[in-house]
PDB file of N, CA, C and O in Angstrom:
ATOM      1  N   MET A   1       0.704  -1.512   0.028  1.00  0.00           N
ATOM      2  CA  MET A   1      -0.346   0.108   0.212  1.00  0.00           C
ATOM      3  C   MET A   1       0.680   1.040   0.115  1.00  0.00           C
ATOM      4  O   MET A   1       0.304   1.912  -0.669  1.00  0.00           O
ATOM      5  N   ALA A   2       2.191   1.358   0.684  1.00  0.00           N
ATOM      6  CA  ALA A   2       2.925   2.143   0.856  1.00  0.00           C
ATOM      7  C   ALA A   2       3.651   2.847  -0.620  1.00  0.00           C
ATOM      8  O   ALA A   2       4.204   3.904  -0.920  1.00  0.00           O
ATOM      9  N   GLY A   3       3.286   1.606  -1.276  1.00  0.00           N
ATOM     10  CA  GLY A   3       4.355   1.795  -2.526  1.00  0.00           C
ATOM     11  C   GLY A   3       5.785   1.344  -2.234  1.00  0.00           C
ATOM     12  O   GLY A   3       6.536   1.488  -3.199  1.00  0.00           O
ATOM     13  N   VAL A   4       6.384   0.791  -1.042  1.00  0.00           N
ATOM     14  CA  VAL A   4       7.525   0.053  -0.718  1.00  0.00           C
ATOM     15  C   VAL A   4       7.633  -1.106  -0.997  1.00  0.00           C
ATOM     16  O   VAL A   4       6.580  -1.557  -0.548  1.00  0.00           O
ATOM     17  N   ASP A   5       8.236  -2.040  -1.486  1.00  0.00           N
ATOM     18  CA  ASP A   5       8.465  -3.007  -1.774  1.00  0.00           C
ATOM     19  C   ASP A   5       9.025  -3.597  -0.150  1.00  0.00           C
ATOM     20  O   ASP A   5      10.066  -3.141   0.324  1.00  0.00           O
ATOM     21  N   SER A   6       8.079  -4.797   0.708  1.00  0.00           N
ATOM     22  CA  SER A   6       8.384  -4.648   1.924  1.00  0.00           C
ATOM     23  C   SER A   6       9.668  -5.587   2.556  1.00  0.00           C
ATOM     24  O   SER A   6      10.183  -5.555   3.674  1.00  0.00           O
ATOM     25  N   ARG A   7       9.958  -6.420   1.383  1.00  0.00           N
ATOM     26  CA  ARG A   7      11.026  -7.515   1.422  1.00  0.00           C
ATOM     27  C   ARG A   7      12.649  -6.768   0.994  1.00  0.00           C
ATOM     28  O   ARG A   7      13.720  -6.911   1.585  1.00  0.00           O
ATOM     29  N   SER A   8      12.414  -6.156   0.068  1.00  0.00           N
ATOM     30  CA  SER A   8      13.499  -5.168   0.076  1.00  0.00           C
ATOM     31  C   SER A   8      13.808  -4.443   1.275  1.00  0.00           C
ATOM     32  O   SER A   8      14.943  -4.539   1.742  1.00  0.00           O
ATOM     33  N   LEU A   9      12.701  -3.536   1.982  1.00  0.00           N
ATOM     34  CA  LEU A   9      13.123  -2.766   2.805  1.00  0.00           C
ATOM     35  C   LEU A   9      13.551  -3.420   4.096  1.00  0.00           C
ATOM     36  O   LEU A   9      14.257  -2.830   4.914  1.00  0.00           O
ATOM     37  N   VAL A  10      13.222  -4.334   4.221  1.00  0.00           N
ATOM     38  CA  VAL A  10      13.550  -5.058   5.817  1.00  0.00           C
ATOM     39  C   VAL A  10      14.816  -5.983   5.299  1.00  0.00           C
ATOM     40  O   VAL A  10      15.512  -6.428   6.212  1.00  0.00           O
ATOM     41  N   ALA A  11      15.054  -6.196   4.472  1.00  0.00           N
ATOM     42  CA  ALA A  11      16.461  -6.683   3.659  1.00  0.00           C
ATOM     43  C   ALA A  11      17.524  -6.182   3.958  1.00  0.00           C
ATOM     44  O   ALA A  11      18.548  -6.674   4.433  1.00  0.00           O
ATOM     45  N   GLU A  12      17.105  -4.594   3.498  1.00  0.00           N
ATOM     46  CA  GLU A  12      18.023  -3.510   3.385  1.00  0.00           C
ATOM     47  C   GLU A  12      18.388  -3.105   4.896  1.00  0.00           C
ATOM     48  O   GLU A  12      19.390  -2.462   5.208  1.00  0.00           O
ATOM     49  N   HIS A  13      17.566  -3.510   5.643  1.00  0.00           N
ATOM     50  CA  HIS A  13      17.613  -2.689   7.275  1.00  0.00           C
ATOM     51  C   HIS A  13      17.762  -3.590   8.154  1.00  0.00           C
ATOM     52  O   HIS A  13      17.674  -3.173   9.309  1.00  0.00           O
ATOM     53  N   ARG A  14      17.973  -4.769   8.017  1.00  0.00           N
ATOM     54  CA  ARG A  14      17.393  -6.227   8.571  1.00  0.00           C
ATOM     55  C   ARG A  14      18.777  -6.601   9.513  1.00  0.00           C
ATOM     56  O   ARG A  14      18.879  -7.789   9.817  1.00  0.00           O
ATOM     57  N   ASP A  15      19.591  -5.895   9.880  1.00  0.00           N
ATOM     58  CA  ASP A  15      20.596  -5.337  10.659  1.00  0.00           C
ATOM     59  C   ASP A  15      20.339  -4.613  12.198  1.00  0.00           C
ATOM     60  O   ASP A  15      20.940  -4.783  13.259  1.00  0.00           O
ATOM     61  N   ARG A  16      19.235  -3.772  11.859  1.00  0.00           N
ATOM     62  CA  ARG A  16      18.581  -2.870  12.723  1.00  0.00           C
ATOM     63  C   ARG A  16      16.958  -2.689  13.070  1.00  0.00           C
ATOM     64  O   ARG A  16      16.427  -1.738  13.643  1.00  0.00           O
ATOM     65  N   ILE A  17      16.170  -4.218  12.404  1.00  0.00           N
ATOM     66  CA  ILE A  17      14.968  -4.973  13.028  1.00  0.00           C
ATOM     67  C   ILE A  17      15.058  -5.942  13.599  1.00  0.00           C
ATOM     68  O   ILE A  17      15.468  -7.029  13.192  1.00  0.00           O
ATOM     69  N   GLY A  18      14.605  -5.591  14.813  1.00  0.00           N
ATOM     70  CA  GLY A  18      14.334  -6.750  16.376  1.00  0.00           C
ATOM     71  C   GLY A  18      13.145  -6.951  16.466  1.00  0.00           C
ATOM     72  O   GLY A  18      12.818  -7.943  17.118  1.00  0.00           O
ATOM     73  N   LEU A  19      12.142  -6.162  15.899  1.00  0.00           N
ATOM     74  CA  LEU A  19      10.302  -6.482  16.072  1.00  0.00           C
ATOM     75  C   LEU A  19       9.858  -5.692  14.433  1.00  0.00           C
ATOM     76  O   LEU A  19      10.038  -4.648  13.808  1.00  0.00           O
ATOM     77  N   LEU A  20       9.275  -6.828  14.336  1.00  0.00           N
ATOM     78  CA  LEU A  20       7.976  -6.296  13.457  1.00  0.00           C
ATOM     79  C   LEU A  20       6.782  -6.430  13.119  1.00  0.00           C
ATOM     80  O   LEU A  20       6.352  -7.362  12.438  1.00  0.00           O
ATOM     81  N   HIS A  21       5.847  -5.093  13.765  1.00  0.00           N
ATOM     82  CA  HIS A  21       4.553  -5.222  13.448  1.00  0.00           C
ATOM     83  C   HIS A  21       3.626  -5.606  11.995  1.00  0.00           C
ATOM     84  O   HIS A  21       3.416  -5.055  10.914  1.00  0.00           O
ATOM     85  N   VAL A  22       3.288  -6.678  12.563  1.00  0.00           N
ATOM     86  CA  VAL A  22       2.479  -7.748  11.155  1.00  0.00           C
ATOM     87  C   VAL A  22       0.954  -7.224  11.182  1.00  0.00           C
ATOM     88  O   VAL A  22       0.325  -7.119  12.234  1.00  0.00           O
ATOM     89  N   LYS A  23       0.635  -7.032  10.416  1.00  0.00           N
ATOM     90  CA  LYS A  23      -0.729  -6.018   9.903  1.00  0.00           C
ATOM     91  C   LYS A  23      -1.317  -6.759   9.057  1.00  0.00           C
ATOM     92  O   LYS A  23      -0.411  -6.916   8.239  1.00  0.00           O
ATOM     93  N   ASP A  24      -2.462  -7.503   8.549  1.00  0.00           N
ATOM     94  CA  ASP A  24      -2.522  -7.813   6.907  1.00  0.00           C
ATOM     95  C   ASP A  24      -3.649  -6.827   6.225  1.00  0.00           C
ATOM     96  O   ASP A  24      -4.156  -5.926   6.893  1.00  0.00           O
ATOM     97  N   MET A  25      -4.005  -7.052   4.865  1.00  0.00           N
ATOM     98  CA  MET A  25      -4.441  -6.465   4.459  1.00  0.00           C
ATOM     99  C   MET A  25      -5.308  -7.421   3.388  1.00  0.00           C
ATOM    100  O   MET A  25      -4.882  -8.564   3.223  1.00  0.00           O
ATOM    101  N   GLY A  26      -6.467  -7.020   2.679  1.00  0.00           N
ATOM    102  CA  GLY A  26      -7.156  -7.898   1.781  1.00  0.00           C
ATOM    103  C   GLY A  26      -7.029  -7.432   0.427  1.00  0.00           C
ATOM    104  O   GLY A  26      -5.991  -6.827   0.158  1.00  0.00           O
ATOM    105  N   PRO A  27      -7.795  -7.579  -0.382  1.00  0.00           N
ATOM    106  CA  PRO A  27      -7.265  -7.466  -2.085  1.00  0.00           C
ATOM    107  C   PRO A  27      -7.888  -5.752  -2.493  1.00  0.00           C
ATOM    108  O   PRO A  27      -7.558  -4.994  -3.406  1.00  0.00           O
ATOM    109  N   GLU A  28      -8.788  -5.608  -1.500  1.00  0.00           N
ATOM    110  CA  GLU A  28      -8.784  -4.015  -1.708  1.00  0.00           C
ATOM    111  C   GLU A  28      -8.792  -3.152  -0.781  1.00  0.00           C
ATOM    112  O   GLU A  28      -9.671  -2.317  -0.561  1.00  0.00           O
ATOM    113  N   GLY A  29      -7.291  -3.420   0.096  1.00  0.00           N
ATOM    114  CA  GLY A  29      -6.718  -2.500   0.600  1.00  0.00           C
ATOM    115  C   GLY A  29      -7.744  -2.851   2.347  1.00  0.00           C
ATOM    116  O   GLY A  29      -7.404  -2.144   3.295  1.00  0.00           O
ATOM    117  N   GLU A  30      -8.328  -3.389   2.472  1.00  0.00           N
ATOM    118  CA  GLU A  30      -9.357  -3.528   3.618  1.00  0.00           C
ATOM    119  C   GLU A  30      -8.360  -4.043   4.715  1.00  0.00           C
ATOM    120  O   GLU A  30      -7.200  -4.400   4.510  1.00  0.00           O
ATOM    121  N   ILE A  31      -9.017  -4.016   5.910  1.00  0.00           N
ATOM    122  CA  ILE A  31      -7.971  -4.727   7.297  1.00  0.00           C
ATOM    123  C   ILE A  31      -8.457  -6.329   7.079  1.00  0.00           C
ATOM    124  O   ILE A  31      -9.577  -6.567   6.626  1.00  0.00           O
ATOM    125  N   ALA A  32      -7.721  -7.172   7.362  1.00  0.00           N
ATOM    126  CA  ALA A  32      -7.921  -8.460   7.204  1.00  0.00           C
ATOM    127  C   ALA A  32      -6.773  -8.733   8.781  1.00  0.00           C
ATOM    128  O   ALA A  32      -5.740  -8.190   9.173  1.00  0.00           O
ATOM    129  N   THR A  33      -7.689  -9.901   9.327  1.00  0.00           N
ATOM    130  CA  THR A  33      -6.772 -11.025  10.105  1.00  0.00           C
ATOM    131  C   THR A  33      -5.536 -11.135   9.515  1.00  0.00           C
ATOM    132  O   THR A  33      -5.468 -11.070   8.287  1.00  0.00           O
ATOM    133  N   VAL A  34      -4.625 -11.278  10.128  1.00  0.00           N
ATOM    134  CA  VAL A  34      -3.193 -11.699  10.197  1.00  0.00           C
ATOM    135  C   VAL A  34      -3.264 -12.963   9.493  1.00  0.00           C
ATOM    136  O   VAL A  34      -4.063 -13.893   9.608  1.00  0.00           O
ATOM    137  N   GLY A  35      -2.180 -12.786   8.681  1.00  0.00           N
ATOM    138  CA  GLY A  35      -2.384 -14.909   7.509  1.00  0.00           C
ATOM    139  C   GLY A  35      -3.801 -14.863   6.697  1.00  0.00           C
ATOM    140  O   GLY A  35      -3.891 -15.753   5.852  1.00  0.00           O
ATOM    141  N   GLU A  36      -4.827 -14.061   6.791  1.00  0.00           N
ATOM    142  CA  GLU A  36      -6.008 -14.156   6.486  1.00  0.00           C
ATOM    143  C   GLU A  36      -6.346 -13.057   4.795  1.00  0.00           C
ATOM    144  O   GLU A  36      -7.172 -13.033   3.883  1.00  0.00           O
ATOM    145  N   GLY A  37      -5.098 -12.306   5.219  1.00  0.00           N
ATOM    146  CA  GLY A  37      -4.732 -11.499   3.319  1.00  0.00           C
ATOM    147  C   GLY A  37      -4.215 -11.669   2.738  1.00  0.00           C
ATOM    148  O   GLY A  37      -4.113 -12.842   2.379  1.00  0.00           O
ATOM    149  N   THR A  38      -3.511 -10.761   2.194  1.00  0.00           N
ATOM    150  CA  THR A  38      -2.600 -10.580   0.855  1.00  0.00           C
ATOM    151  C   THR A  38      -1.108 -10.455   1.356  1.00  0.00           C
ATOM    152  O   THR A  38      -0.337 -10.647   0.416  1.00  0.00           O
ATOM    153  N   ILE A  39      -0.617 -10.254   2.265  1.00  0.00           N
ATOM    154  CA  ILE A  39       0.871  -9.996   2.414  1.00  0.00           C
ATOM    155  C   ILE A  39       1.295 -11.408   2.817  1.00  0.00           C
ATOM    156  O   ILE A  39       0.775 -12.178   3.624  1.00  0.00           O
ATOM    157  N   ASP A  40       2.349 -11.544   2.064  1.00  0.00           N
ATOM    158  CA  ASP A  40       3.503 -12.548   2.208  1.00  0.00           C
ATOM    159  C   ASP A  40       4.295 -12.480   3.088  1.00  0.00           C
ATOM    160  O   ASP A  40       5.417 -12.986   3.038  1.00  0.00           O
ATOM    161  N   PHE A  41       3.819 -11.821   4.067  1.00  0.00           N
ATOM    162  CA  PHE A  41       4.344 -12.893   5.332  1.00  0.00           C
ATOM    163  C   PHE A  41       5.424 -13.598   5.733  1.00  0.00           C
ATOM    164  O   PHE A  41       6.067 -13.333   6.749  1.00  0.00           O
ATOM    165  N   PRO A  42       5.674 -14.554   4.924  1.00  0.00           N
ATOM    166  CA  PRO A  42       7.078 -15.761   5.231  1.00  0.00           C
ATOM    167  C   PRO A  42       8.378 -15.243   4.120  1.00  0.00           C
ATOM    168  O   PRO A  42       9.582 -15.381   4.337  1.00  0.00           O
ATOM    169  N   ALA A  43       7.653 -14.530   2.716  1.00  0.00           N
ATOM    170  CA  ALA A  43       8.437 -14.169   2.218  1.00  0.00           C
ATOM    171  C   ALA A  43       9.535 -12.626   2.996  1.00  0.00           C
ATOM    172  O   ALA A  43      10.759 -12.531   2.897  1.00  0.00           O
ATOM    173  N   ILE A  44       8.630 -11.662   3.684  1.00  0.00           N
ATOM    174  CA  ILE A  44       8.988 -10.761   4.435  1.00  0.00           C
ATOM    175  C   ILE A  44      10.071 -10.887   5.753  1.00  0.00           C
ATOM    176  O   ILE A  44      11.015 -10.134   5.992  1.00  0.00           O
ATOM    177  N   PHE A  45       9.500 -12.428   6.756  1.00  0.00           N
ATOM    178  CA  PHE A  45      10.265 -12.635   7.873  1.00  0.00           C
ATOM    179  C   PHE A  45      11.855 -13.380   6.754  1.00  0.00           C
ATOM    180  O   PHE A  45      13.034 -13.364   7.110  1.00  0.00           O
ATOM    181  N   ALA A  46      11.469 -13.771   5.834  1.00  0.00           N
ATOM    182  CA  ALA A  46      12.929 -14.454   5.605  1.00  0.00           C
ATOM    183  C   ALA A  46      14.150 -13.249   4.934  1.00  0.00           C
ATOM    184  O   ALA A  46      15.373 -13.296   4.805  1.00  0.00           O
ATOM    185  N   ALA A  47      13.106 -12.211   4.612  1.00  0.00           N
ATOM    186  CA  ALA A  47      13.566 -11.028   4.294  1.00  0.00           C
ATOM    187  C   ALA A  47      14.528 -10.443   5.210  1.00  0.00           C
ATOM    188  O   ALA A  47      15.550  -9.995   4.692  1.00  0.00           O
ATOM    189  N   ALA A  48      14.373 -10.337   6.784  1.00  0.00           N
ATOM    190  CA  ALA A  48      14.298  -9.917   7.599  1.00  0.00           C
ATOM    191  C   ALA A  48      15.481 -10.707   8.333  1.00  0.00           C
ATOM    192  O   ALA A  48      16.496 -10.038   8.527  1.00  0.00           O
ATOM    193  N   GLY A  49      15.486 -11.308   8.529  1.00  0.00           N
ATOM    194  CA  GLY A  49      16.728 -12.932   8.906  1.00  0.00           C
ATOM    195  C   GLY A  49      16.249 -12.653  10.378  1.00  0.00           C
ATOM    196  O   GLY A  49      15.321 -12.052  10.919  1.00  0.00           O
ATOM    197  N   ASP A  50      17.479 -13.478  10.799  1.00  0.00           N
ATOM    198  CA  ASP A  50      17.486 -14.193  12.158  1.00  0.00           C
ATOM    199  C   ASP A  50      17.181 -12.966  13.508  1.00  0.00           C
ATOM    200  O   ASP A  50      16.633 -13.214  14.582  1.00  0.00           O
ATOM    201  N   ALA A  51      17.853 -11.315  12.934  1.00  0.00           N
ATOM    202  CA  ALA A  51      17.839 -10.480  13.932  1.00  0.00           C
ATOM    203  C   ALA A  51      15.983  -9.989  14.740  1.00  0.00           C
ATOM    204  O   ALA A  51      15.757  -9.195  15.653  1.00  0.00           O
ATOM    205  N   VAL A  52      15.187 -10.675  14.094  1.00  0.00           N
ATOM    206  CA  VAL A  52      13.793 -10.587  14.163  1.00  0.00           C
ATOM    207  C   VAL A  52      13.425 -10.968  15.568  1.00  0.00           C
ATOM    208  O   VAL A  52      13.518 -12.195  15.607  1.00  0.00           O
ATOM    209  N   HIS A  53      13.014 -10.463  16.861  1.00  0.00           N
ATOM    210  CA  HIS A  53      12.761 -11.431  18.007  1.00  0.00           C
ATOM    211  C   HIS A  53      11.489 -11.496  18.483  1.00  0.00           C
ATOM    212  O   HIS A  53      10.849 -12.338  19.113  1.00  0.00           O
ATOM    213  N   TRP A  54      11.257 -10.365  18.019  1.00  0.00           N
ATOM    214  CA  TRP A  54       9.835 -10.037  18.384  1.00  0.00           C
ATOM    215  C   TRP A  54       8.710  -9.449  17.206  1.00  0.00           C
ATOM    216  O   TRP A  54       8.934  -8.386  16.628  1.00  0.00           O
ATOM    217  N   TYR A  55       7.311 -10.379  16.884  1.00  0.00           N
ATOM    218  CA  TYR A  55       6.585 -10.243  15.706  1.00  0.00           C
ATOM    219  C   TYR A  55       5.418  -9.774  17.001  1.00  0.00           C
ATOM    220  O   TYR A  55       5.012 -10.444  17.950  1.00  0.00           O
ATOM    221  N   ALA A  56       4.987  -7.890  16.459  1.00  0.00           N
ATOM    222  CA  ALA A  56       3.440  -7.779  17.696  1.00  0.00           C
ATOM    223  C   ALA A  56       2.542  -7.537  16.054  1.00  0.00           C
ATOM    224  O   ALA A  56       2.880  -6.908  15.051  1.00  0.00           O
ATOM    225  N   VAL A  57       1.037  -8.522  16.430  1.00  0.00           N
ATOM    226  CA  VAL A  57       0.338  -8.994  15.805  1.00  0.00           C
ATOM    227  C   VAL A  57      -0.894  -7.716  16.142  1.00  0.00           C
ATOM    228  O   VAL A  57      -1.474  -7.526  17.211  1.00  0.00           O
ATOM    229  N   GLU A  58      -1.056  -6.909  14.773  1.00  0.00           N
ATOM    230  CA  GLU A  58      -1.976  -6.064  15.319  1.00  0.00           C
ATOM    231  C   GLU A  58      -3.798  -6.320  14.399  1.00  0.00           C
ATOM    232  O   GLU A  58      -3.456  -6.561  13.241  1.00  0.00           O
ATOM    233  N   ARG A  59      -4.616  -6.341  14.418  1.00  0.00           N
ATOM    234  CA  ARG A  59      -5.614  -6.312  13.558  1.00  0.00           C
ATOM    235  C   ARG A  59      -6.974  -4.730  14.043  1.00  0.00           C
ATOM    236  O   ARG A  59      -7.980  -4.926  14.724  1.00  0.00           O
ATOM    237  N   ASP A  60      -6.670  -3.679  13.602  1.00  0.00           N
ATOM    238  CA  ASP A  60      -7.451  -2.780  14.169  1.00  0.00           C
ATOM    239  C   ASP A  60      -9.041  -3.241  13.723  1.00  0.00           C
ATOM    240  O   ASP A  60      -9.537  -3.656  12.675  1.00  0.00           O
ATOM    241  N   PRO A  61      -9.525  -2.963  14.983  1.00  0.00           N
ATOM    242  CA  PRO A  61     -11.193  -3.314  14.923  1.00  0.00           C
ATOM    243  C   PRO A  61     -12.343  -2.548  13.965  1.00  0.00           C
ATOM    244  O   PRO A  61     -12.256  -1.338  13.758  1.00  0.00           O
ATOM    245  N   ILE A  62     -13.258  -3.235  13.487  1.00  0.00           N
ATOM    246  CA  ILE A  62     -14.190  -2.920  13.265  1.00  0.00           C
ATOM    247  C   ILE A  62     -15.130  -1.911  13.564  1.00  0.00           C
ATOM    248  O   ILE A  62     -15.032  -1.482  14.713  1.00  0.00           O
ATOM    249  N   ASP A  63     -16.140  -1.335  12.762  1.00  0.00           N
ATOM    250  CA  ASP A  63     -16.803  -0.439  13.647  1.00  0.00           C
ATOM    251  C   ASP A  63     -18.279  -1.677  13.642  1.00  0.00           C
ATOM    252  O   ASP A  63     -19.206  -1.947  12.878  1.00  0.00           O
ATOM    253  N   ASP A  64     -17.676  -2.238  15.245  1.00  0.00           N
ATOM    254  CA  ASP A  64     -19.192  -3.130  15.738  1.00  0.00           C
ATOM    255  C   ASP A  64     -18.594  -3.434  17.302  1.00  0.00           C
ATOM    256  O   ASP A  64     -17.770  -4.223  17.764  1.00  0.00           O
ATOM    257  N   PRO A  65     -19.613  -2.193  17.952  1.00  0.00           N
ATOM    258  CA  PRO A  65     -19.446  -2.088  19.150  1.00  0.00           C
ATOM    259  C   PRO A  65     -19.202  -3.850  20.012  1.00  0.00           C
ATOM    260  O   PRO A  65     -18.655  -3.903  21.113  1.00  0.00           O
ATOM    261  N   GLY A  66     -19.618  -4.918  19.412  1.00  0.00           N
ATOM    262  CA  GLY A  66     -19.436  -6.107  19.898  1.00  0.00           C
ATOM    263  C   GLY A  66     -18.066  -6.358  19.562  1.00  0.00           C
ATOM    264  O   GLY A  66     -17.532  -7.055  20.426  1.00  0.00           O
ATOM    265  N   TYR A  67     -17.277  -6.032  18.587  1.00  0.00           N
ATOM    266  CA  TYR A  67     -15.867  -6.693  18.214  1.00  0.00           C
ATOM    267  C   TYR A  67     -15.431  -7.340  19.380  1.00  0.00           C
ATOM    268  O   TYR A  67     -15.672  -6.787  20.452  1.00  0.00           O
ATOM    269  N   ASP A  68     -14.824  -8.429  19.367  1.00  0.00           N
ATOM    270  CA  ASP A  68     -13.906  -9.521  20.304  1.00  0.00           C
ATOM    271  C   ASP A  68     -12.225  -8.624  19.268  1.00  0.00           C
ATOM    272  O   ASP A  68     -12.019  -8.529  18.058  1.00  0.00           O
ATOM    273  N   PRO A  69     -11.492  -8.213  20.319  1.00  0.00           N
ATOM    274  CA  PRO A  69     -10.079  -8.422  18.981  1.00  0.00           C
ATOM    275  C   PRO A  69      -9.390  -9.632  19.399  1.00  0.00           C
ATOM    276  O   PRO A  69      -8.694 -10.233  18.581  1.00  0.00           O
ATOM    277  N   PHE A  70      -9.551 -10.164  20.930  1.00  0.00           N
ATOM    278  CA  PHE A  70      -8.886 -11.512  21.152  1.00  0.00           C
ATOM    279  C   PHE A  70      -8.702 -12.437  20.112  1.00  0.00           C
ATOM    280  O   PHE A  70      -7.583 -12.855  19.815  1.00  0.00           O
ATOM    281  N   GLY A  71     -10.107 -12.909  19.333  1.00  0.00           N
ATOM    282  CA  GLY A  71     -10.601 -13.852  18.333  1.00  0.00           C
ATOM    283  C   GLY A  71      -8.988 -13.882  17.306  1.00  0.00           C
ATOM    284  O   GLY A  71      -7.961 -14.561  17.312  1.00  0.00           O
ATOM    285  N   PRO A  72      -9.669 -12.428  16.301  1.00  0.00           N
ATOM    286  CA  PRO A  72      -8.193 -12.218  15.465  1.00  0.00           C
ATOM    287  C   PRO A  72      -6.982 -12.273  16.142  1.00  0.00           C
ATOM    288  O   PRO A  72      -6.186 -12.836  15.389  1.00  0.00           O
ATOM    289  N   SER A  73      -6.363 -11.923  17.344  1.00  0.00           N
ATOM    290  CA  SER A  73      -5.392 -11.969  18.134  1.00  0.00           C
ATOM    291  C   SER A  73      -5.061 -13.527  17.997  1.00  0.00           C
ATOM    292  O   SER A  73      -4.213 -14.055  17.278  1.00  0.00           O
ATOM    293  N   ALA A  74      -5.786 -13.999  18.711  1.00  0.00           N
ATOM    294  CA  ALA A  74      -5.244 -15.532  18.385  1.00  0.00           C
ATOM    295  C   ALA A  74      -5.018 -16.160  16.649  1.00  0.00           C
ATOM    296  O   ALA A  74      -4.119 -16.814  16.120  1.00  0.00           O
ATOM    297  N   ALA A  75      -6.244 -15.616  16.177  1.00  0.00           N
ATOM    298  CA  ALA A  75      -5.574 -16.469  15.074  1.00  0.00           C
ATOM    299  C   ALA A  75      -4.599 -16.330  14.299  1.00  0.00           C
ATOM    300  O   ALA A  75      -4.090 -17.279  13.703  1.00  0.00           O
ATOM    301  N   GLY A  76      -4.102 -14.802  14.176  1.00  0.00           N
ATOM    302  CA  GLY A  76      -3.097 -13.903  13.620  1.00  0.00           C
ATOM    303  C   GLY A  76      -1.379 -14.709  14.547  1.00  0.00           C
ATOM    304  O   GLY A  76      -0.215 -14.621  14.157  1.00  0.00           O
ATOM    305  N   LEU A  77      -1.860 -15.329  15.642  1.00  0.00           N
ATOM    306  CA  LEU A  77      -1.187 -15.834  16.296  1.00  0.00           C
ATOM    307  C   LEU A  77      -0.716 -17.336  15.816  1.00  0.00           C
ATOM    308  O   LEU A  77       0.428 -17.648  15.484  1.00  0.00           O
ATOM    309  N   ALA A  78      -1.911 -18.223  15.860  1.00  0.00           N
ATOM    310  CA  ALA A  78      -1.801 -19.685  15.430  1.00  0.00           C
ATOM    311  C   ALA A  78      -1.297 -19.211  14.002  1.00  0.00           C
ATOM    312  O   ALA A  78      -0.367 -19.963  13.711  1.00  0.00           O
ATOM    313  N   TYR A  79      -1.491 -18.350  13.052  1.00  0.00           N
ATOM    314  CA  TYR A  79      -0.926 -18.161  11.715  1.00  0.00           C
ATOM    315  C   TYR A  79       0.527 -18.064  11.635  1.00  0.00           C
ATOM    316  O   TYR A  79       1.321 -18.668  10.914  1.00  0.00           O
ATOM    317  N   LEU A  80       0.706 -17.165  12.542  1.00  0.00           N
ATOM    318  CA  LEU A  80       2.613 -16.711  12.883  1.00  0.00           C
ATOM    319  C   LEU A  80       3.046 -18.311  13.007  1.00  0.00           C
ATOM    320  O   LEU A  80       3.368 -18.862  11.954  1.00  0.00           O
ATOM    321  N   GLN A  81       3.070 -19.031  14.144  1.00  0.00           N
ATOM    322  CA  GLN A  81       2.913 -20.423  14.893  1.00  0.00           C
ATOM    323  C   GLN A  81       2.938 -21.134  13.499  1.00  0.00           C
ATOM    324  O   GLN A  81       4.011 -21.479  13.005  1.00  0.00           O
ATOM    325  N   SER A  82       1.949 -21.312  12.980  1.00  0.00           N
ATOM    326  CA  SER A  82       2.159 -22.485  11.160  1.00  0.00           C
ATOM    327  C   SER A  82       3.393 -22.009  10.445  1.00  0.00           C
ATOM    328  O   SER A  82       4.097 -22.933  10.035  1.00  0.00           O
ATOM    329  N   VAL A  83       3.928 -20.519  10.137  1.00  0.00           N
ATOM    330  CA  VAL A  83       4.431 -20.149   8.698  1.00  0.00           C
ATOM    331  C   VAL A  83       6.143 -20.490   9.198  1.00  0.00           C
ATOM    332  O   VAL A  83       6.815 -20.187  10.184  1.00  0.00           O
ATOM    333  N   ASP A  84       6.453 -21.462   7.645  1.00  0.00           N
ATOM    334  CA  ASP A  84       7.634 -21.375   7.754  1.00  0.00           C
ATOM    335  C   ASP A  84       8.975 -20.300   7.328  1.00  0.00           C
ATOM    336  O   ASP A  84       8.827 -19.663   6.285  1.00  0.00           O
ATOM    337  N   PHE A  85      10.236 -20.102   8.100  1.00  0.00           N
ATOM    338  CA  PHE A  85      10.717 -18.400   7.029  1.00  0.00           C
ATOM    339  C   PHE A  85      11.815 -19.017   7.307  1.00  0.00           C
ATOM    340  O   PHE A  85      12.894 -18.556   6.934  1.00  0.00           O
TER     341      PHE A  85
END
């Protein structure tokens, strides 16, 4: 969305990245639960290398007073635990 190739950016700065903010999006740029969108996380994580020790999963809330942020957070964590990179 930002017009920058994420893999190239993290590869260029991999020695400075200890944490990655992980947030996914759908095909139209809409918010998506991590692992259910279009972002190629395994490629980005591989480009970042071994210096990353923390992955912060974020899923913005939707306009719903009953929104439960824990479901998407747990789904994002499960996705990260299942990905090989």
